[in-house]
PDB file of N, H, CA, C and O in Angstrom:
ATOM      1  N   MET A   1     123.334 124.433  92.156  1.00  0.00           N
ATOM      2  CA  MET A   1     122.891 124.861  93.456  1.00  0.00           C
ATOM      3  C   MET A   1     124.025 125.640  94.125  1.00  0.00           C
ATOM      4  O   MET A   1     125.057 125.066  94.471  1.00  0.00           O
ATOM      5  N   GLU A   2     123.833 126.922  94.301  1.00  0.00           N
ATOM      6  H   GLU A   2     122.995 127.389  94.020  1.00  0.00           H
ATOM      7  CA  GLU A   2     124.814 127.791  94.940  1.00  0.00           C
ATOM      8  C   GLU A   2     124.833 127.534  96.446  1.00  0.00           C
ATOM      9  O   GLU A   2     123.782 127.370  97.065  1.00  0.00           O
ATOM     10  N   VAL A   3     126.019 127.499  97.025  1.00  0.00           N
ATOM     11  H   VAL A   3     126.873 127.632  96.522  1.00  0.00           H
ATOM     12  CA  VAL A   3     126.154 127.238  98.459  1.00  0.00           C
ATOM     13  C   VAL A   3     126.856 128.421  99.114  1.00  0.00           C
ATOM     14  O   VAL A   3     127.955 128.796  98.705  1.00  0.00           O
ATOM     15  N   LYS A   4     126.229 129.009 100.126  1.00  0.00           N
ATOM     16  H   LYS A   4     125.337 128.705 100.458  1.00  0.00           H
ATOM     17  CA  LYS A   4     126.867 130.081 100.904  1.00  0.00           C
ATOM     18  C   LYS A   4     127.892 129.441 101.837  1.00  0.00           C
ATOM     19  O   LYS A   4     127.706 128.315 102.297  1.00  0.00           O
ATOM     20  N   LEU A   5     128.969 130.165 102.108  1.00  0.00           N
ATOM     21  H   LEU A   5     129.120 131.080 101.734  1.00  0.00           H
ATOM     22  CA  LEU A   5     130.066 129.633 102.917  1.00  0.00           C
ATOM     23  C   LEU A   5     129.694 129.486 104.387  1.00  0.00           C
ATOM     24  O   LEU A   5     129.184 130.413 105.016  1.00  0.00           O
ATOM     25  N   ASP A   6     129.960 128.308 104.908  1.00  0.00           N
ATOM     26  H   ASP A   6     130.374 127.555 104.397  1.00  0.00           H
ATOM     27  CA  ASP A   6     129.661 127.970 106.297  1.00  0.00           C
ATOM     28  C   ASP A   6     130.471 126.713 106.601  1.00  0.00           C
ATOM     29  O   ASP A   6     130.677 125.895 105.705  1.00  0.00           O
ATOM     30  N   LYS A   7     130.934 126.537 107.827  1.00  0.00           N
ATOM     31  H   LYS A   7     130.767 127.202 108.555  1.00  0.00           H
ATOM     32  CA  LYS A   7     131.738 125.349 108.189  1.00  0.00           C
ATOM     33  C   LYS A   7     131.023 124.047 107.846  1.00  0.00           C
ATOM     34  O   LYS A   7     131.674 123.048 107.543  1.00  0.00           O
ATOM     35  N   THR A   8     129.689 124.046 107.891  1.00  0.00           N
ATOM     36  H   THR A   8     129.160 124.858 108.137  1.00  0.00           H
ATOM     37  CA  THR A   8     128.932 122.817 107.628  1.00  0.00           C
ATOM     38  C   THR A   8     128.688 122.578 106.144  1.00  0.00           C
ATOM     39  O   THR A   8     128.170 121.525 105.772  1.00  0.00           O
ATOM     40  N   THR A   9     129.051 123.534 105.285  1.00  0.00           N
ATOM     41  H   THR A   9     129.472 124.389 105.587  1.00  0.00           H
ATOM     42  CA  THR A   9     128.758 123.395 103.856  1.00  0.00           C
ATOM     43  C   THR A   9     130.002 123.369 102.978  1.00  0.00           C
ATOM     44  O   THR A   9     129.918 123.639 101.780  1.00  0.00           O
ATOM     45  N   LEU A  10     131.153 123.047 103.557  1.00  0.00           N
ATOM     46  H   LEU A  10     131.221 122.828 104.531  1.00  0.00           H
ATOM     47  CA  LEU A  10     132.380 123.012 102.762  1.00  0.00           C
ATOM     48  C   LEU A  10     132.378 121.819 101.811  1.00  0.00           C
ATOM     49  O   LEU A  10     131.779 120.787 102.114  1.00  0.00           O
ATOM     50  N   PRO A  11     133.047 121.954 100.655  1.00  0.00           N
ATOM     51  CA  PRO A  11     133.135 120.835  99.713  1.00  0.00           C
ATOM     52  C   PRO A  11     133.960 119.679 100.284  1.00  0.00           C
ATOM     53  O   PRO A  11     134.641 119.834 101.297  1.00  0.00           O
ATOM     54  N   GLN A  12     133.893 118.538  99.634  1.00  0.00           N
ATOM     55  H   GLN A  12     133.339 118.412  98.811  1.00  0.00           H
ATOM     56  CA  GLN A  12     134.717 117.379  99.979  1.00  0.00           C
ATOM     57  C   GLN A  12     136.150 117.636  99.497  1.00  0.00           C
ATOM     58  O   GLN A  12     136.358 118.388  98.544  1.00  0.00           O
ATOM     59  N   HIS A  13     137.130 117.017 100.149  1.00  0.00           N
ATOM     60  H   HIS A  13     136.961 116.406 100.922  1.00  0.00           H
ATOM     61  CA  HIS A  13     138.524 117.136  99.720  1.00  0.00           C
ATOM     62  C   HIS A  13     138.659 116.614  98.290  1.00  0.00           C
ATOM     63  O   HIS A  13     138.205 115.510  97.988  1.00  0.00           O
ATOM     64  N   GLY A  14     139.273 117.393  97.419  1.00  0.00           N
ATOM     65  H   GLY A  14     139.641 118.290  97.664  1.00  0.00           H
ATOM     66  CA  GLY A  14     139.482 116.995  96.032  1.00  0.00           C
ATOM     67  C   GLY A  14     138.289 117.236  95.125  1.00  0.00           C
ATOM     68  O   GLY A  14     138.342 116.909  93.940  1.00  0.00           O
ATOM     69  N   GLN A  15     137.216 117.801  95.656  1.00  0.00           N
ATOM     70  H   GLN A  15     137.173 118.066  96.619  1.00  0.00           H
ATOM     71  CA  GLN A  15     136.019 118.042  94.854  1.00  0.00           C
ATOM     72  C   GLN A  15     136.247 119.215  93.907  1.00  0.00           C
ATOM     73  O   GLN A  15     136.814 120.237  94.295  1.00  0.00           O
ATOM     74  N   GLN A  16     135.800 119.058  92.664  1.00  0.00           N
ATOM     75  H   GLN A  16     135.340 118.228  92.350  1.00  0.00           H
ATOM     76  CA  GLN A  16     135.880 120.135  91.695  1.00  0.00           C
ATOM     77  C   GLN A  16     134.677 121.048  91.907  1.00  0.00           C
ATOM     78  O   GLN A  16     133.540 120.581  91.974  1.00  0.00           O
ATOM     79  N   VAL A  17     134.934 122.357  92.012  1.00  0.00           N
ATOM     80  H   VAL A  17     135.858 122.736  91.958  1.00  0.00           H
ATOM     81  CA  VAL A  17     133.876 123.313  92.331  1.00  0.00           C
ATOM     82  C   VAL A  17     133.937 124.540  91.428  1.00  0.00           C
ATOM     83  O   VAL A  17     134.986 124.875  90.879  1.00  0.00           O
ATOM     84  N   LEU A  18     132.801 125.196  91.287  1.00  0.00           N
ATOM     85  H   LEU A  18     131.949 124.925  91.733  1.00  0.00           H
ATOM     86  CA  LEU A  18     132.715 126.530  90.713  1.00  0.00           C
ATOM     87  C   LEU A  18     132.621 127.472  91.900  1.00  0.00           C
ATOM     88  O   LEU A  18     131.962 127.155  92.889  1.00  0.00           O
ATOM     89  N   PHE A  19     133.277 128.636  91.816  1.00  0.00           N
ATOM     90  H   PHE A  19     133.813 128.894  91.012  1.00  0.00           H
ATOM     91  CA  PHE A  19     133.247 129.551  92.954  1.00  0.00           C
ATOM     92  C   PHE A  19     133.355 130.993  92.495  1.00  0.00           C
ATOM     93  O   PHE A  19     133.768 131.279  91.371  1.00  0.00           O
ATOM     94  N   GLN A  20     132.973 131.900  93.395  1.00  0.00           N
ATOM     95  H   GLN A  20     132.638 131.668  94.308  1.00  0.00           H
ATOM     96  CA  GLN A  20     133.084 133.328  93.141  1.00  0.00           C
ATOM     97  C   GLN A  20     133.858 133.998  94.265  1.00  0.00           C
ATOM     98  O   GLN A  20     133.683 133.680  95.441  1.00  0.00           O
ATOM     99  N   THR A  21     134.722 134.938  93.875  1.00  0.00           N
ATOM    100  H   THR A  21     134.864 135.196  92.920  1.00  0.00           H
ATOM    101  CA  THR A  21     135.354 135.836  94.831  1.00  0.00           C
ATOM    102  C   THR A  21     134.543 137.134  94.805  1.00  0.00           C
ATOM    103  O   THR A  21     133.592 137.242  94.031  1.00  0.00           O
ATOM    104  N   VAL A  22     134.892 138.105  95.622  1.00  0.00           N
ATOM    105  H   VAL A  22     135.664 138.017  96.251  1.00  0.00           H
ATOM    106  CA  VAL A  22     134.176 139.384  95.633  1.00  0.00           C
ATOM    107  C   VAL A  22     134.243 140.041  94.253  1.00  0.00           C
ATOM    108  O   VAL A  22     133.244 140.576  93.771  1.00  0.00           O
ATOM    109  N   ILE A  23     135.406 140.003  93.623  1.00  0.00           N
ATOM    110  H   ILE A  23     136.217 139.568  94.014  1.00  0.00           H
ATOM    111  CA  ILE A  23     135.559 140.606  92.293  1.00  0.00           C
ATOM    112  C   ILE A  23     134.738 139.844  91.257  1.00  0.00           C
ATOM    113  O   ILE A  23     134.092 140.460  90.409  1.00  0.00           O
ATOM    114  N   ASP A  24     134.753 138.505  91.315  1.00  0.00           N
ATOM    115  H   ASP A  24     135.277 138.004  92.003  1.00  0.00           H
ATOM    116  CA  ASP A  24     133.937 137.709  90.389  1.00  0.00           C
ATOM    117  C   ASP A  24     132.462 138.056  90.554  1.00  0.00           C
ATOM    118  O   ASP A  24     131.727 138.152  89.571  1.00  0.00           O
ATOM    119  N   GLU A  25     132.035 138.241  91.787  1.00  0.00           N
ATOM    120  H   GLU A  25     132.631 138.163  92.586  1.00  0.00           H
ATOM    121  CA  GLU A  25     130.637 138.563  92.071  1.00  0.00           C
ATOM    122  C   GLU A  25     130.259 139.892  91.411  1.00  0.00           C
ATOM    123  O   GLU A  25     129.168 140.028  90.855  1.00  0.00           O
ATOM    124  N   GLU A  26     131.160 140.859  91.476  1.00  0.00           N
ATOM    125  H   GLU A  26     132.045 140.748  91.927  1.00  0.00           H
ATOM    126  CA  GLU A  26     130.907 142.171  90.874  1.00  0.00           C
ATOM    127  C   GLU A  26     130.734 142.065  89.360  1.00  0.00           C
ATOM    128  O   GLU A  26     129.888 142.746  88.782  1.00  0.00           O
ATOM    129  N   TYR A  27     131.538 141.208  88.715  1.00  0.00           N
ATOM    130  H   TYR A  27     132.226 140.655  89.185  1.00  0.00           H
ATOM    131  CA  TYR A  27     131.480 141.050  87.259  1.00  0.00           C
ATOM    132  C   TYR A  27     130.600 139.878  86.818  1.00  0.00           C
ATOM    133  O   TYR A  27     130.518 139.570  85.629  1.00  0.00           O
ATOM    134  N   GLU A  28     129.946 139.231  87.775  1.00  0.00           N
ATOM    135  H   GLU A  28     130.012 139.481  88.741  1.00  0.00           H
ATOM    136  CA  GLU A  28     129.057 138.089  87.518  1.00  0.00           C
ATOM    137  C   GLU A  28     129.763 136.960  86.774  1.00  0.00           C
ATOM    138  O   GLU A  28     129.210 136.371  85.846  1.00  0.00           O
ATOM    139  N   THR A  29     131.005 136.663  87.199  1.00  0.00           N
ATOM    140  H   THR A  29     131.454 137.141  87.954  1.00  0.00           H
ATOM    141  CA  THR A  29     131.769 135.561  86.611  1.00  0.00           C
ATOM    142  C   THR A  29     132.021 134.496  87.672  1.00  0.00           C
ATOM    143  O   THR A  29     131.939 134.763  88.870  1.00  0.00           O
ATOM    144  N   TRP A  30     132.327 133.295  87.215  1.00  0.00           N
ATOM    145  H   TRP A  30     132.393 133.078  86.241  1.00  0.00           H
ATOM    146  CA  TRP A  30     132.641 132.167  88.101  1.00  0.00           C
ATOM    147  C   TRP A  30     133.984 131.596  87.679  1.00  0.00           C
ATOM    148  O   TRP A  30     134.360 131.683  86.510  1.00  0.00           O
ATOM    149  N   GLN A  31     134.709 131.013  88.628  1.00  0.00           N
ATOM    150  H   GLN A  31     134.403 130.942  89.577  1.00  0.00           H
ATOM    151  CA  GLN A  31     135.950 130.301  88.346  1.00  0.00           C
ATOM    152  C   GLN A  31     135.752 128.837  88.730  1.00  0.00           C
ATOM    153  O   GLN A  31     134.843 128.498  89.488  1.00  0.00           O
ATOM    154  N   GLU A  32     136.613 127.982  88.198  1.00  0.00           N
ATOM    155  H   GLU A  32     137.351 128.257  87.582  1.00  0.00           H
ATOM    156  CA  GLU A  32     136.532 126.560  88.513  1.00  0.00           C
ATOM    157  C   GLU A  32     137.857 126.109  89.105  1.00  0.00           C
ATOM    158  O   GLU A  32     138.923 126.514  88.641  1.00  0.00           O
ATOM    159  N   GLY A  33     137.785 125.267  90.133  1.00  0.00           N
ATOM    160  H   GLY A  33     136.919 124.939  90.509  1.00  0.00           H
ATOM    161  CA  GLY A  33     139.001 124.783  90.766  1.00  0.00           C
ATOM    162  C   GLY A  33     138.746 123.540  91.591  1.00  0.00           C
ATOM    163  O   GLY A  33     137.636 123.010  91.614  1.00  0.00           O
ATOM    164  N   ILE A  34     139.795 123.075  92.276  1.00  0.00           N
ATOM    165  H   ILE A  34     140.697 123.506  92.258  1.00  0.00           H
ATOM    166  CA  ILE A  34     139.729 121.870  93.107  1.00  0.00           C
ATOM    167  C   ILE A  34     139.937 122.281  94.564  1.00  0.00           C
ATOM    168  O   ILE A  34     140.859 123.029  94.888  1.00  0.00           O
ATOM    169  N   TYR A  35     139.065 121.778  95.430  1.00  0.00           N
ATOM    170  H   TYR A  35     138.316 121.171  95.166  1.00  0.00           H
ATOM    171  CA  TYR A  35     139.108 122.142  96.848  1.00  0.00           C
ATOM    172  C   TYR A  35     140.078 121.253  97.614  1.00  0.00           C
ATOM    173  O   TYR A  35     140.083 120.034  97.442  1.00  0.00           O
ATOM    174  N   ASN A  36     140.900 121.872  98.465  1.00  0.00           N
ATOM    175  H   ASN A  36     140.895 122.862  98.605  1.00  0.00           H
ATOM    176  CA  ASN A  36     141.810 121.161  99.356  1.00  0.00           C
ATOM    177  C   ASN A  36     141.274 121.334 100.776  1.00  0.00           C
ATOM    178  O   ASN A  36     141.388 122.414 101.355  1.00  0.00           O
ATOM    179  N   ALA A  37     140.691 120.279 101.337  1.00  0.00           N
ATOM    180  H   ALA A  37     140.598 119.401 100.867  1.00  0.00           H
ATOM    181  CA  ALA A  37     140.055 120.354 102.658  1.00  0.00           C
ATOM    182  C   ALA A  37     141.071 120.517 103.787  1.00  0.00           C
ATOM    183  O   ALA A  37     140.758 121.111 104.818  1.00  0.00           O
ATOM    184  N   LYS A  38     142.270 120.000 103.601  1.00  0.00           N
ATOM    185  H   LYS A  38     142.524 119.517 102.763  1.00  0.00           H
ATOM    186  CA  LYS A  38     143.271 120.080 104.671  1.00  0.00           C
ATOM    187  C   LYS A  38     143.709 121.522 104.921  1.00  0.00           C
ATOM    188  O   LYS A  38     143.880 121.930 106.070  1.00  0.00           O
ATOM    189  N   ALA A  39     143.890 122.290 103.854  1.00  0.00           N
ATOM    190  H   ALA A  39     143.751 121.959 102.921  1.00  0.00           H
ATOM    191  CA  ALA A  39     144.334 123.679 103.981  1.00  0.00           C
ATOM    192  C   ALA A  39     143.203 124.680 103.726  1.00  0.00           C
ATOM    193  O   ALA A  39     143.412 125.887 103.843  1.00  0.00           O
ATOM    194  N   GLU A  40     142.026 124.198 103.383  1.00  0.00           N
ATOM    195  H   GLU A  40     141.856 123.217 103.288  1.00  0.00           H
ATOM    196  CA  GLU A  40     140.830 125.007 103.129  1.00  0.00           C
ATOM    197  C   GLU A  40     141.065 126.087 102.068  1.00  0.00           C
ATOM    198  O   GLU A  40     140.836 127.272 102.307  1.00  0.00           O
ATOM    199  N   TYR A  41     141.530 125.646 100.884  1.00  0.00           N
ATOM    200  H   TYR A  41     141.716 124.683 100.689  1.00  0.00           H
ATOM    201  CA  TYR A  41     141.672 126.563  99.760  1.00  0.00           C
ATOM    202  C   TYR A  41     141.218 125.884  98.477  1.00  0.00           C
ATOM    203  O   TYR A  41     141.063 124.664  98.425  1.00  0.00           O
ATOM    204  N   ILE A  42     141.007 126.699  97.436  1.00  0.00           N
ATOM    205  H   ILE A  42     141.133 127.690  97.478  1.00  0.00           H
ATOM    206  CA  ILE A  42     140.684 126.191  96.106  1.00  0.00           C
ATOM    207  C   ILE A  42     141.832 126.576  95.187  1.00  0.00           C
ATOM    208  O   ILE A  42     142.255 127.732  95.165  1.00  0.00           O
ATOM    209  N   ARG A  43     142.340 125.601  94.424  1.00  0.00           N
ATOM    210  H   ARG A  43     141.997 124.662  94.442  1.00  0.00           H
ATOM    211  CA  ARG A  43     143.411 125.861  93.451  1.00  0.00           C
ATOM    212  C   ARG A  43     142.804 125.777  92.051  1.00  0.00           C
ATOM    213  O   ARG A  43     142.104 124.819  91.723  1.00  0.00           O
ATOM    214  N   ILE A  44     143.086 126.800  91.228  1.00  0.00           N
ATOM    215  H   ILE A  44     143.655 127.578  91.495  1.00  0.00           H
ATOM    216  CA  ILE A  44     142.614 126.766  89.848  1.00  0.00           C
ATOM    217  C   ILE A  44     143.731 126.237  88.960  1.00  0.00           C
ATOM    218  O   ILE A  44     144.870 126.099  89.405  1.00  0.00           O
ATOM    219  N   SER A  45     143.408 125.940  87.701  1.00  0.00           N
ATOM    220  H   SER A  45     142.483 126.051  87.339  1.00  0.00           H
ATOM    221  CA  SER A  45     144.350 125.259  86.805  1.00  0.00           C
ATOM    222  C   SER A  45     145.646 126.031  86.568  1.00  0.00           C
ATOM    223  O   SER A  45     146.686 125.407  86.361  1.00  0.00           O
ATOM    224  N   LYS A  46     145.622 127.350  86.590  1.00  0.00           N
ATOM    225  H   LYS A  46     144.777 127.857  86.758  1.00  0.00           H
ATOM    226  CA  LYS A  46     146.868 128.093  86.366  1.00  0.00           C
ATOM    227  C   LYS A  46     147.717 128.222  87.625  1.00  0.00           C
ATOM    228  O   LYS A  46     148.751 128.890  87.615  1.00  0.00           O
ATOM    229  N   GLY A  47     147.275 127.575  88.721  1.00  0.00           N
ATOM    230  H   GLY A  47     146.435 127.032  88.729  1.00  0.00           H
ATOM    231  CA  GLY A  47     148.081 127.504  89.929  1.00  0.00           C
ATOM    232  C   GLY A  47     147.724 128.489  91.027  1.00  0.00           C
ATOM    233  O   GLY A  47     148.245 128.383  92.137  1.00  0.00           O
ATOM    234  N   ASP A  48     146.846 129.448  90.745  1.00  0.00           N
ATOM    235  H   ASP A  48     146.423 129.535  89.844  1.00  0.00           H
ATOM    236  CA  ASP A  48     146.443 130.403  91.782  1.00  0.00           C
ATOM    237  C   ASP A  48     145.654 129.692  92.874  1.00  0.00           C
ATOM    238  O   ASP A  48     144.943 128.722  92.613  1.00  0.00           O
ATOM    239  N   ILE A  49     145.790 130.189  94.097  1.00  0.00           N
ATOM    240  H   ILE A  49     146.368 130.977  94.309  1.00  0.00           H
ATOM    241  CA  ILE A  49     145.105 129.609  95.256  1.00  0.00           C
ATOM    242  C   ILE A  49     144.179 130.659  95.864  1.00  0.00           C
ATOM    243  O   ILE A  49     144.559 131.819  96.029  1.00  0.00           O
ATOM    244  N   TYR A  50     142.956 130.235  96.196  1.00  0.00           N
ATOM    245  H   TYR A  50     142.647 129.293  96.062  1.00  0.00           H
ATOM    246  CA  TYR A  50     141.968 131.123  96.821  1.00  0.00           C
ATOM    247  C   TYR A  50     141.551 130.535  98.157  1.00  0.00           C
ATOM    248  O   TYR A  50     141.054 129.411  98.225  1.00  0.00           O
ATOM    249  N   ASP A  51     141.756 131.303  99.218  1.00  0.00           N
ATOM    250  H   ASP A  51     142.160 132.217  99.163  1.00  0.00           H
ATOM    251  CA  ASP A  51     141.397 130.886 100.568  1.00  0.00           C
ATOM    252  C   ASP A  51     139.876 130.843 100.704  1.00  0.00           C
ATOM    253  O   ASP A  51     139.189 131.778 100.292  1.00  0.00           O
ATOM    254  N   MET A  52     139.345 129.755 101.286  1.00  0.00           N
ATOM    255  H   MET A  52     139.903 128.996 101.621  1.00  0.00           H
ATOM    256  CA  MET A  52     137.894 129.616 101.428  1.00  0.00           C
ATOM    257  C   MET A  52     137.306 130.697 102.318  1.00  0.00           C
ATOM    258  O   MET A  52     136.166 131.106 102.097  1.00  0.00           O
ATOM    259  N   TRP A  53     138.031 131.170 103.303  1.00  0.00           N
ATOM    260  H   TRP A  53     138.957 130.838 103.483  1.00  0.00           H
ATOM    261  CA  TRP A  53     137.459 132.128 104.255  1.00  0.00           C
ATOM    262  C   TRP A  53     137.801 133.568 103.917  1.00  0.00           C
ATOM    263  O   TRP A  53     137.066 134.475 104.308  1.00  0.00           O
ATOM    264  N   GLY A  54     138.888 133.804 103.207  1.00  0.00           N
ATOM    265  H   GLY A  54     139.485 133.067 102.891  1.00  0.00           H
ATOM    266  CA  GLY A  54     139.280 135.173 102.897  1.00  0.00           C
ATOM    267  C   GLY A  54     138.926 135.633 101.498  1.00  0.00           C
ATOM    268  O   GLY A  54     138.742 136.829 101.269  1.00  0.00           O
ATOM    269  N   ASP A  55     138.826 134.693 100.547  1.00  0.00           N
ATOM    270  H   ASP A  55     138.976 133.722 100.733  1.00  0.00           H
ATOM    271  CA  ASP A  55     138.627 135.062  99.146  1.00  0.00           C
ATOM    272  C   ASP A  55     137.280 134.635  98.565  1.00  0.00           C
ATOM    273  O   ASP A  55     136.690 135.366  97.769  1.00  0.00           O
ATOM    274  N   VAL A  56     136.798 133.476  98.949  1.00  0.00           N
ATOM    275  H   VAL A  56     137.277 132.882  99.596  1.00  0.00           H
ATOM    276  CA  VAL A  56     135.618 132.884  98.305  1.00  0.00           C
ATOM    277  C   VAL A  56     134.330 133.387  98.956  1.00  0.00           C
ATOM    278  O   VAL A  56     134.186 133.365 100.179  1.00  0.00           O
ATOM    279  N   VAL A  57     133.397 133.840  98.113  1.00  0.00           N
ATOM    280  H   VAL A  57     133.514 133.858  97.120  1.00  0.00           H
ATOM    281  CA  VAL A  57     132.100 134.327  98.587  1.00  0.00           C
ATOM    282  C   VAL A  57     131.069 133.202  98.567  1.00  0.00           C
ATOM    283  O   VAL A  57     130.287 133.047  99.505  1.00  0.00           O
ATOM    284  N   ARG A  58     131.075 132.425  97.491  1.00  0.00           N
ATOM    285  H   ARG A  58     131.710 132.552  96.729  1.00  0.00           H
ATOM    286  CA  ARG A  58     130.136 131.304  97.360  1.00  0.00           C
ATOM    287  C   ARG A  58     130.738 130.250  96.444  1.00  0.00           C
ATOM    288  O   ARG A  58     131.662 130.528  95.679  1.00  0.00           O
ATOM    289  N   TRP A  59     130.210 129.051  96.529  1.00  0.00           N
ATOM    290  H   TRP A  59     129.459 128.825  97.150  1.00  0.00           H
ATOM    291  CA  TRP A  59     130.680 127.969  95.674  1.00  0.00           C
ATOM    292  C   TRP A  59     129.508 127.066  95.330  1.00  0.00           C
ATOM    293  O   TRP A  59     128.461 127.111  95.976  1.00  0.00           O
ATOM    294  N   GLU A  60     129.695 126.244  94.303  1.00  0.00           N
ATOM    295  H   GLU A  60     130.545 126.207  93.778  1.00  0.00           H
ATOM    296  CA  GLU A  60     128.727 125.208  93.957  1.00  0.00           C
ATOM    297  C   GLU A  60     129.488 124.045  93.339  1.00  0.00           C
ATOM    298  O   GLU A  60     130.571 124.237  92.786  1.00  0.00           O
ATOM    299  N   PRO A  61     128.933 122.844  93.429  1.00  0.00           N
ATOM    300  CA  PRO A  61     129.602 121.689  92.831  1.00  0.00           C
ATOM    301  C   PRO A  61     129.726 121.861  91.316  1.00  0.00           C
ATOM    302  O   PRO A  61     128.803 122.358  90.670  1.00  0.00           O
ATOM    303  N   SER A  62     130.842 121.461  90.759  1.00  0.00           N
ATOM    304  H   SER A  62     131.592 121.058  91.283  1.00  0.00           H
ATOM    305  CA  SER A  62     131.028 121.485  89.310  1.00  0.00           C
ATOM    306  C   SER A  62     130.441 120.212  88.727  1.00  0.00           C
ATOM    307  O   SER A  62     130.570 119.136  89.310  1.00  0.00           O
ATOM    308  N   VAL A  63     129.808 120.335  87.596  1.00  0.00           N
ATOM    309  H   VAL A  63     129.704 121.209  87.122  1.00  0.00           H
ATOM    310  CA  VAL A  63     129.164 119.161  86.980  1.00  0.00           C
ATOM    311  C   VAL A  63     130.129 118.437  86.082  1.00  0.00           C
ATOM    312  O   VAL A  63     129.770 117.426  85.477  1.00  0.00           O
TER     313      VAL A  63
END
């Protein structure tokens, strides 16, 4: 279930999520990472950080 970004639809702290940035959306790819609710970013395994409001277009819970 894809979730559009909104203050009421943010993931739980520490939740593993799939997400798309604008570039991912263009290439129809998804990335996986862990959400940090305190700083509102997603960190992927190689250490890159994506801001929920500046970088992420949509997200969904990871299974």
